[in-house]
C-alpha positions, 0 to 999 in steps of 0.5 A: 830619217825615218819615214815617220819623221820625214812625213811630218816634217813635209806636212809642217809649215805656216799658213802660206805652206798650206795654201802651196800644198792646197794649191798643188793638190787641186792642180793635181786633181784637175790633171787626173781628171783630165788624164782619166777622161782622155784615157776613158774616151780612148778605151771605148771599144769598137763594136763587134763585127770588125768594121773600124768605122762602126759606131757605138750607139749606146752613147747619145754624143757623136763626139763618143759614138763615131770613132773618127771623132774620139781622138780629137775629144781625147786630144782636147782633154789631154791639152788641159793637163799641160797648162794644169801641170804648169800651174802646179809648178808655179804653185810649188813656188808660192811662199818660197822665202817662208819655206826657206827660212823653214828649211834653214830652221831644220838645218839649224836643228841638226838636219843634213843638206840631203835630209832637207831636200828630201823634206822638200821634195816629200812635200811636193810628192805627197801634195801630188799624190793626194790630188791624184787619189782625190781626182781617181775618187772624183773620177770613180764617184762621178762615173757612178753618179753620171751613169744615166741612161736617156729614155732611149738607153744612150749614155751622155758619158762614157761611164760604161767602160774603164781605162786598163789598170795599167793606165790608171795607176800610170796617171795616179802614180806617175803625175806625183813622180813627176812632181817630186822629180821637178821638185828635185830639179828645182832644188839641184842649185840650192844649199840649205845652210843653218844661216839661211837658203844659198843658191849656189853660183850663176852660171857663168855663161848667159842662157843659150837657145838650147830649148830649141832641142827640146822643142824639136824633140816634142815636135819629132814625137808628135810627127811620129804619131801617123807613122806608127799607126801606119806601121801596126795597120800595115802589120795587122797588129793591134797597137797598145792603148797607151802608145799614142797618148804616151807620144802625144802627152810626152811630145806636147810637155818636152815643146812646152818645156823647151818653149818655158825654158827658152823663155830665159834666153828671151829674157836675157836677150831682151834685157840687153836689147833694153839696156843698149837702147834705154834712156829712162830709168824704168827701162834701165831697172827693168833691163837690169832685172832681166839680165840678173835673173833672166830665169824669172820669165820662165817661172812667171809665164810658164802656164801662160805659154803652155796655154797658148800653146794649146791654142796654137795646137788647136788652130792648127788641128782646125785648119788640117780638118778644114783642109780635109773637108774642102778636099772631100768637097772638091772630089765628092768623097770623104765627109763633105757636106757635114762641115758644121757638124765636124767643125762643130766638134771642135768647139770642145777643144776651143773651149779647153783653150779658154779654160787653160787661159783661165787657168794660166791667168790664175798662175800668172797672178800668182807668180808675179805677186810672188815675185813682187813680195820677194823683192819687197825690201829691194823696192822699198830701199829704191822708194827710201832713196827718192825713187818714184813708185810710178817708175817701179811700177812702169819697170814691172810693166817692161819686165813682164811685157819684154819677155812675154811678147816674143815668148807668146809668139814662139809658143803660138808657133810651136803650138801651130806646128804642133797641131800641123804634126798631129793632123798631117801637112796637108790632104790629099784625095783622088787619083783613081778611076771609080765606077758609077751606077745610077740606075737605081735598083737595077745596080743591085742586079749583077746581070743588069749592073754592067749595063748601066755602069760607067767608069769616071776618073777621080782627079787627085786634089790636093789641099794644104791648111791655111795658116789661121792668122786670125785665131792665133791672134786672138790667142795671142791677144788674149794671153798679152791681155792676160799679162796686162791684167796681171801687172795691174793686179800686181801693182795693187801690191805695189805700195804696201810692199815698198813701205819703209818698214819692209826694210826691217823685215827679215 
């Protein structure tokens, strides 16, 4: 197949295909802007003089001016890419039945299975590439428009620096490549024949809890950030710009993927438990659907679980910084006295959590409505045989909440552990002797300093971060409320999708 033909077929389709491409492109734009913004913050150079704690006075915001706060700012921006990428994966499934019929028509016209697969992958990859290019254009245009120094010559944003060319190319080309690889992974068990699209035989064994390996690998990658920094510092070497962001992003993605994939096992287990204890038709129907297609939960809750992991990670980071502040308060060292300022900077992370939950809510609505539409013939057949629509509605609620509740709990735990891995398991200071001179200007003269100097022992203080139960409960409750609202929205489409006429739909 010629490249021009592949491109033309990848861009062809119905209005649903256009909506899917637009949503995938928009997701890529958001992910590109978040990634480039994080890399820009990390690209701010240290002022000359060799002092690693020197502030960049050209910026008005302390989040950019102080070196110790830039990491948290970049972390908050990178966290936004995880639910956005999960949303892109959900949008790629929008209108799947119509796309399947189009692929089957291409097979009937003479296309080979490999060519059909390449067309589907090219559609996702091109949409992602278009989105990253638009995101890059928006980033460069916004950089020029927002470069407005104030009366003191300070900049509100780091519009005077750019990430390296390699970092920009890694984002612009890496995200579409990741989308294409994800598309190939999703299509590995699908075969398009001239008579339709057939999913190959399902696994004989039910889903297992092997996703824990991905979770542990992601946590290990995040935990390696501190030792890597220490190694470069001990060897007086300058660490690569992309090393720590890569560890952070790859570790977060691996842990998120593990939680999303593990939801399949949770759905299957919840279905079996419901089947054993259920006595009502709605719970029996939900149990049967959960065990028959346990991976539906992974597809439906992907973006939501990613947002919950972001919220758990933010709570863990806040608890770690609070422990650092408490140690500084007890020892008289560190950043004690600036609690409100430093904790206030974490509001940016909380804002990112709120945005991520909103994005996840949109993805959840898309996934659930698509799921109801895909089962419209089965639901219509149930109604035609006398099953009340209220029973089907309750089964949809059971099918949503049975895997969602344990999956949200797992996601909060993984997010908290990721935050602990970033900030460390505790803060410790003291255990050393320090000289103190209270004589004012006499301390500046070496001849008189010794007479007014005393040595005091600073006791060692260790503070372990608290478990932020209130913040974790708030994130979890917000996620479950999003599920509840989404189920309510989905039920609005139930009557139309259970009409008897749907039995004649193709």
